[in-house]
N, C-alpha and C positions, 0 to 999 in steps of 0.2 A: 275710224277704228283707232283705239288707243295704242300709243306707242311708248317706248321707253324714253325718259326725258333727255337722254344724251343724243337724240336724233339730230339736234341742231349742230352736232359736231361732225355729222356725216358729210362726205363729199357729195356734190350734186348727183342725184340718182340717175341711173341709166334709164332709158325708156322701158316701160313695162310691157311693151308689145313684144310678142314672140314671133320670130320669122317663121315663114312657112315650113312645116315640118316634113322635110324630105327624108328619105331612108338614110339612117346614119351610116350605112355602109358606103354611101356615096361621098361622105365627108373625106377629103383627101388628107393624107398625113401632112405634117409640116412640109411645105414646099421647099425644094432645093433652091439654093441661091448661088450666086457666083462664088461665094465663100465655101461651097461644098455642102454636103448633107448636114443636118442639124446634129448637135452634140448633146449628150445627156449627162449631166453632172451627177455625182453621188453626193447625197446629203449626209452620209454616215460620218464624214470627218467633222461635221458640225455638232455631233452628238457628244454627250459626256456621260460618265457613270461614276458612282461613288467609289472612291479608292478604298475606303474602309467602311464596312457596314455597321455603323454605330449611330446612336442618337447623341449628339453633342451640341454645344452652343451654336454651331453653324447650321443646325437642322433647319430644313425648309427655307434656306436663304436667310438664316439668322432671324427668323420671324420673332418679334419681341412678344413678351407676355402681355396679355390684355385681359383685364378682369371685368366682368360684367356687373350686373346689379342684382339685388335681392329678387328672387322670383316674384313675378307679378301676373295677375289675371285681369283681363279687360272687363270693366263694368260699363255697360251701355256703349255709346259710340266711341268715346275717347278717354274715359277715366280708367286708371289702372290701380288695382288694389295690391298693396305689398303683402305677400303671404306670410311674412314674418309676424304680422299682427295676429296671425292665428295662434301663436304661442300664448300670449297673454289672454286672448279671447278664449282659447281652449281651456286654459287654467280656470278662468272665471266660470265658464260653463260647467266644468267638472265640479267645482266647489258647490255651485248651485244645484247640480244634479245630486250630489251627495246629501245636501241638506234636504232636498225634496224627497229623496228615497228614504232617508231616516224618518222624515215626518209622516209619510204615507204608510210606512210599513206597520205602524201600530194601529192603523184604522181597521175596524172590524171587517169591512168588506175586502180590503187588501189582504188581511191575515187569512180570511177564509179562502180567497183566491189562491194564495200561495200554499195553503194546506192541501187544496185540491190538485194544484199543479206545482209540486215541489221542485221541479226543474229537470228531471230526467225522463226522457221519452221511453216508450216501450220498445223492446227489441224482439225480433223473432226468436222462437225457442231454439232454433238451430244456429243462432249467432255464436261465433267463437268467443272465448274468454281469454283475456291477456294479450300480450304482444309477442309475436314470433321474433326470432333473432334477426331474420332478414329485414324486418321493418326498421330495426336500429341502424343497420348498414344503409338502407335506403334513405333514412332520415339524415344521416351524416353526409352522404354523397350529394343529396339534394341541396343541403346547406352549403357545402363546399363549392359546388358548381355555380350556385346562385351568387356567391361572393364575386366571382369574376364576371358573370353576366350583368349584374347590376352596376358594378364599377365601370365596366367598359361601355355599358349603356349610357351612363352619365357622360362619359367622354364623347360618345357619338352625338348626344344632344348638344354638347358644348360647341360642336362645329357649326351648327345652325341653331342657336339658342332661342328659337321661336317655334310656336305651334299654332296650327290653323285648323279650321273645320271645313274649309273649301280647298280645292286643289290649286288655287291660284297663288297662294303665298304672297299676297299683297302686303307690303309693310304697313303697319298700323292697324291691319284688319285681322290679325291673329288673336287668339284668346289667351295666350300665355307667352311670356318672354322673360329671359333673365339677361337681357342686354339692353343698352340704351336705344332710343328710337333711331331708325335708320337716318343717317345724315342726308342732306340735300344734294351732295355731290353726285352728279349723274353717272359717274364711272365707278361708284362704290361697288365693291365685289362681295360675293358671299364669303370668300375666304377671309377678307378683312373683317367680317362680322363675327368670326369665330372668337371664342374666349378661352382663357386659361382656367383650369380648375385647381384648387389648392392641392399641394403635394400630398400624395397618399389617398386622395379621394377618387379622382379619375384613374383610368387605366388605359394607356400608361401615364397620363397626367400632363405632359407638355402640350402646349397649344397646337392645334391642327395635326394631331397624331391619329386622325380618324382611320387611316389605312390599317395601322396596327390594332387600334381599338376594335375594328370590325373583325379582324382575324380572331382576337380573343372572344368577341361576342358570338360570332357565328360558329367558331370552332367548338367552344364550350357549350353553346346551344345544342350542338349535335350530341355531345355526351349527355347533357341534361335530358334531352328527348329520349335517348336510348335508355337512360336510367328510368325515366318515366314510363316507357313502354314495358320494361321489366316489372316495374311497380304495379302497373295495371294488370299484367298477366298474373302476378302473384296475388294481387288483391282479390281478383275474381275467382282464381283457382283454389284459394284457401278459405273463401267465405268472409274475409276481413271487410269486404265492401259493405256487409250488413251493418257494421259499426259506423259507417261514414255516410250512409244515405238515409235521409228522413223518410220513414215509411208510414207515419201517422200524422194527422193534422194537429195532434196535441203538442207537436214540437213548437208551434207558435206560442200558445199561452205559457208553455214551460220555459221558453226562451225569455219571455217577458218577466217571468218570475225570477229567473237567474240574473237578469239584468238588474232588477231591484235589489237582489241579494248582494251582488258585486258593488253596486253604487252605495248601498247602505253600510258597506264595509263589514257586514256580517256574512261572510262568504259561504257559498254552498260547500257541502262536504265533497271532497274529491273522490270520485268513483270511476276514474278513467280506466282502471284495470278491467272492469266489467262493462261499463257503459258510460259514454261521455254525457255531460249535461247538454241540454238542448242548444245553448248558445255555442258551445264548443262544436257540437254536431253541425250546426249551420255554417260556422266559420270553416271547418275542415271540408265540408261538402263544397262550398264555394271555391275554396283554394284548389282542391284536387280536380273537380269536375267542371268548373267554370273558368277560373282565372288561368290555370295552366293551359288548357286548350286555347283560350282566347289569346294568350301570349304567342302561341304558334301561329294562329290564324292572322292576327294583326301583323306579325313579322312578315309572313308571306305576302300580305297585302301591300307591302312596300317594294315588292319585286317588280322591276320594269317588264320583264319577260312575261310573268303571269298576268300582270295588269293589262298589258296590251293584247294578250290572248283571250282571257276571260272577261270580255268587255261588259257583259251584262252584270257582272259582279262589281267591277271597278268603276262603272258609271255611278253607282251609289256608294260603294265602299271604296272611296278614293284613297290615294296614298296618304293624304293629310288626315283623313278620318282614321286610317289605320295607324298612322304615326301618333296621333293624339291618344287613341285608345291604348296603344302599346305603352305610352308614357303613364297613363292612368292605371294600367295593370301593374306596372312597376311600382307606382305609389302604393297600390293595394298590398303588394308583397312586402314592401318596406314597413308599412303600418302593421301588417299581420305579424311580421317577425318581431317587431318591438313589443307588441301586446303579448304575443305568445311567450316570448322569453321572460317578460316581466311576470306573467301569471305562473309560469312553470317554477320560477324561483321564489315566488311568494305564497304559493298555495301548497306547500309541502315539497321542498326542493329534493330531498333525498328520495322520497317515494316516486316522484315524477321522473327523476333522472334514472332511477332503477327501471322504471317502465320503459323509458325511451332508449336507454343505452345498454342495460343489462338483461332485459327481457325477464324480469322477475318482480314479484310483489313482495317487497321487504323494505326495511328502513336501514339497510346496510349502506356502506360507503362505496360499494362496487361501482354503481352507476355514476357516482360523482367523479371518481378517478378516471373512468373511461371518458366521461364528458370533458374533464380537465385536459386529458391527453389530446382529445379531438380539437379543443380550443387552441392548444399550442400549435397544432398543425395549421389551423385556420389563420392564426395570427402570423405565423412564419410565412405562409403563402401570401397573405395580404401585404406584408412588408417587402417580401422578396420580388413580387410580381413586377413592379415598376423598374427597379434597377436591372433585373434580368432582361427585361424587354429593351431597355436602353443599350445594354451590352450586346444582346444577341437578337436584334430585330429581324434579321433575315431568317433565322431559325423559327421565330414566331410566325413569320409569314408562311414558311414552308409547312410547318405543323398545322397551322390554321387551314391552309389550302388542302392538305391531306385529309382533314376532317370534313370540311364542307364542300370540297371540290366535286365529289361525285354528284351531289344534288345540283350544284351550279352547272355542271356539264349537261345534266339532264334537261335543265331549263333552257340552256343555250339553243337547243334544237326546236324550240317552240316558235314557229313563224307566226306572224300576225297579219291581219287584214286592215285596210283603211275603212273609214266610215263611222268610227265611234264618236267623233266630235264634229261639230259644225262651227261656222264662224261666230255664232253667238256664245260659244264656249271659250273663245280666245281670251287669254288672261290680260287684264289691264296693266300688269307689271310682270316683266320677265327678268329675273336677276341676271346681272353680269357675273362672270367668274373667270379665273385664270389671270396670268400675267400678260399684260398687253404687249404687243410687238413694239420694240424700240429701235430696231435696226434702221440704218439709213436706206437700205434697199426697200423696206416696207414703206418708210415715210415718203420716198420718192414716188412709189407706185400710188400711194394714197393721194399725194398732192396732184398727181396726174389723172385722178379719177379712175385709176386702174386700167388706163388705156393700153399700157405696155405689159400688163399682167399676162403671164402664160403659166398654165398648170402643166407640170411635167408628169407624165405617166410612163413608167419604165419598169425595168426589172425583167422578170421571166415572162415576157409577153412577145408575141410575134410581130406586133405593130406598135412600137413605142411612139408616143405623140407629145407635142406641145399644143395645148389648147388655150386660146385666149377667151375672154368672156363672150365675144361675139360667136365664136365657134361653139362654146358650151350652150349658149342660148339657141343656137341653130339645131341642136340635138332635140329629139322628142322631149317635150317638157313633162315633168312629173310634179304633182302637187299632193300634199297631204296635210291634214290637221291632226297633230299628235301631241301627246303629253311628254314633257321632259322630266326625267327623274335624276336629280343631282345626288351624288353619293353623300353630300352633307345633309340632305333631307328636304330641301325645298323642291317645289315642282311648279310647272306652268304649261299652259297650252298655247301653241302658236301654229300658224299656217306657214308651211315651208314650200317654196317653189324652187325647182332646179331640175336636175337630171338624175335618173336612177343609176345606181352602181351597176345594175345589169346592163344598161345601155353602154356604159363605159367599158365593161368587160367584153361586150359584143364587138366593140370597136377595136380594142387592143389585143384581144384573143390571148388570154393567159395560157401558159404552157401547163401541161398536166401536172408537173411537179410543183407548181405554185400552190402553196397551202395557206399562205398568210398574205395580208395586204397591209403595208405600212404607210401611214399618213404622216407627212411632215408639215410642221407649222412654221410660219414666219416668226412666231413668238418664241422666246426662250422660256425655260422653266425657272423655278426659283433658285436653282443652283447653277445657272448658266447652261449653255448648250440648248440646241433646238428641242422644242416640245414635239413629241411624236407618240404614236400609238399603233400597235399591231392588232389586226382584226382577222378572225378566221374567214377564209374565202367563202365558206359555206354561207355565212351571213350576208355576204355581198349579193347573193341571189335573192334575198328576201325582198318582198314587195315594198317594205317600209324602210329600206336602206337607200340613201340618196346623198348626192352632193347638192347642198342648198345655196343658191345665190340670192334668193328673195326670202324675206320674212314678213308675213302679214301684208302681202301684195306690194312691198317696197323693197328696194335693194337692201341687202344686209347692212346693218349699221356697223360702225367701227367696233363698238363694244360687244357685238354679237357675232363677230367673226368675219367681217368683210375682207376679201370679196367672196370667199367660199368656205363652207364648213360641212362637216359630216353629220348625217343623221342616221343612227342605227338604233331603232326603238326598243330593241331587246337588251340594250346595255345601259349602264349608268352614264351620266353626263360627262364625266371626265374623259371618257373614251371617245367622245364626239369632237374630234379635233377641229379647232377654229383656225381661221387665217391660213388655210391650206396652201402650200406652194408646191408640193410634190406627192406623188403616190408611187410606191414601189411594190411589185409583186415578188415575193420571196418564198423559198422552200421552208425556211425556218427563221425565227427571229433571234436565235441564240447569239448570232454575230452582229446584231444591230444594237447600238448603244451599250447599255449594261447587260443586255441579254435577258431581261426579264419581261419583255413584251410591251414596254411603254415607259415614258418618262417618269410618271408617278410610281410606276412599279419599280423602276431602278432607284429612285431617290427617296420616295416616301412610302415604299413597301405596300403599294396597292397591288391588286391582282390583275393579270391579263384577262381573266374571266370573272366578270362581275354582273351576272344576271340576277342576283338576289340583292 
């Protein structure tokens, strides 16, 4: 069974045999010694929080800028094609297309074809004429929201600048990358792989600001979807849908005719006030009824909660398929915007802008001035978004959660069952991530094969305990083969062996007021202080929530969280704490660390709820 290449760095593995599984209620608490009953230390003093919530040069442990490479797609097994070549290639193809269109337009057969199909499809007699005022507002709001969605989407992609068609995210086997090949260093992490985007392109723009980028992306997505819902309601209640849906097959020959007219530079007469030409009709139909819904569906396809619940869908429509299609939808929208704006401004700008912004059929300057004012708003928003995010990141986090939080909380309550994957689905490569533990305490434990390791479980429980690895392995064993979803975008399937959190809770008996479970790591975060994360106690009852000490039938490797890590399959990977040294049951996490529910929440503005 394939393992990660850093396994040669692991300490000798413990025996894989499992002791006879007696009832865990028979496991005694830590025995008393001559020194008296065991003591339980608090890990809270080892936590840190940000003194001022700003993005500055010390952000994320002063992570340096790192620029990737020009976007590339894989050709064959190992060749990569630089997509920048599409610019000169596209120009040459366009020139050839213009020459061909001009040449064939004068042919008798083509002329007869274009006379029969001038370019405009038939409309139903009850189709409305003109553009209502609400359509202009919808048009502007759609543009405004997509500004933030696309920029933040680029930022999210930059955190794992590779795309795959399989769920395994194996380096070198993706179809797209804008980063160098993965180095041979066996402890290379996904965070190290992130890249910096040019200033003013990504949102917010600095390297590894995915936490804030997601609040922008998901929060504005919510507004965009609400705007889209209103658009659909108005579209069908006013009959405007009749202008956007092809109802006759002649749309195909008419669209070919329009394409020849555009390419020959003898453009069709603009009749958008009464009826779009067939090429416009197809483009608008694809945008409104195909691309927009596909953006929503592929976005939800990257949710760990939904993917582990709706297994029959995610088995085919994996996170990486969803992520790749999501990227391609974004490319479509960018291409559509460029072509749409170009044609609006070159095929009768005043008339077109009056249609879109002033809801009138005229050659006045009214629509132009409304358009100009809207562009001022767009430009100001584009320029201001990044500095405002750097200055007020906590506010961005809170507003983003207020917008997307209700949906995330809904998905949090989706439990899932095992059995979706088998051993043949295990990924050949499982990325490392996080800052490795460097404390002397951890080094000593690792040097001793974790013989002296003890997991402390304390807080609001009736029976606090210290459990060494032998005691943990004596508890009823739990195994599952599940998929990991990293917030950065990579994924992988692995077999995990350990003990379920339900078993741990049966042992320690949490108090009724315990609502959250805090997991503490031996590792520090990027800004110093122990890494930790708080999880709702409800999810600790889920069948796929466990403490893993084995991965793929071997003891956890150093890079994957030895000796113990959390698995909670309805959450993103950053919440699955590795190198666990303590668990605390608490009523509320507001007094733990920075009070945001986890290290990345305190320092990098992630969310304590991340089921999407």
